[in-house]
N, C-alpha and C positions, 0 to 999 in steps of 0.2 A: 825242495826249496820255493818258495813261492817269487814269482817274477816280483821286482823292485816296484813296478807301478801298480800292483793287485789291489793295494787301497784306495788308491785314485780312481782304479777303474770302477773298482766295487762302488766307492761315494758317487761317480757319476751316474751308475745302473740305478742305484737307490734314488738319486736326484729325478732321472728322467720317470722311475715309478712314480714318484710323489706329482709329477707334473701332469702326469696319466698320458705319457707319450707312447706307452705300449699299450694301451687301450684301443679297443678297434682294428686290430691287426689284421689285416687278409688271413684266412685260415684260422683265426682264432678259435677254440675251442672244438677243433676238427685233430683227430689222431696224427701223429706224423706218418709221412708216407712211408712205407715197407721198404726197406734196403735189402739187397741181394748181399752185400758187401759193407755192412757197417763202419768194419774199422777203417775204410777208404773212402765211405760218402762224399766228405768234403774234395776229395781229390777228383774223386770220380763226377761229381757236379761241376766242377771248374774244367775239366776237360770236356763232357758232354756240351757245356754253354758255350764254349771256345772251338767245337769242332775238331778237338786235338784226337789224334790217333797214336795207342800206343806203338812204341818200335816194333813190337813183334806182331803187332795186328797188319801194318804195315809189310811187313819181311813176311807175314804169311800170305798177303794178297800177292807179294813177288813171287813165293814160292808156288802158287796156284796158277799162276800164269805160265810160270817154266813147266808144269807139269802138262798145261794144254799144249804149248809150243813143242814138247817132246813127243806128246802122241802124235802131232800133225807133221814131224821131219821124221825122214825115211834114211838121209844121208848120215850114213856110221860117225863121219867126224864131228858133224856138226850136233849128233846126238851125244858122244861124248863129252862134248863142251857143255852142253845143256845140263847133263847129269853132272856134271863137275860145278857147274856152278849152282846147282840144285843143293848139291851138300855141302857147300860152302853159307850158303842162305839157310839152310837147319841147322847149321853150327851156331849161326848168327842169333837164328830166332832162339835157341836155348839160352846163350850168354844174355840175349836181351829181356827173355823170361826171368832167368835169375835177378838180373839187376834190378827188374820193376818189381820183385817180390820183396825187396829188400826194406 
C-alpha cells in the first residue's frame, strides 16, 4: 500500500526536476559508493555521521578491557570477579547483537 502522501511527494519531485533543482548536484554522473551492507546503508551512514557506536561494539571494548585487567591481576578473588563480569558482558554482547540485527 502506498503512503498517503505519495502523490504529493511525486508531484514535488517532478516540479523540482522541471525547475532544474537536481541539475549539477555534487557527484552527478559518478557511480554510487560501494556499500558493505546495502540493506543498512542509511542507518550506517547516520551512525557514522553522528559518531554513534552500536551497543555491542561498546560492550566488546569493555570485554577487551576486562581481558587486559584479568591478565594483570594475580589475586584469585579479584580474578573471579573479573571473570564473572566478563561472562555477564559476553551475554550482554550476544543480546545486543541479536537486537541490532532485527
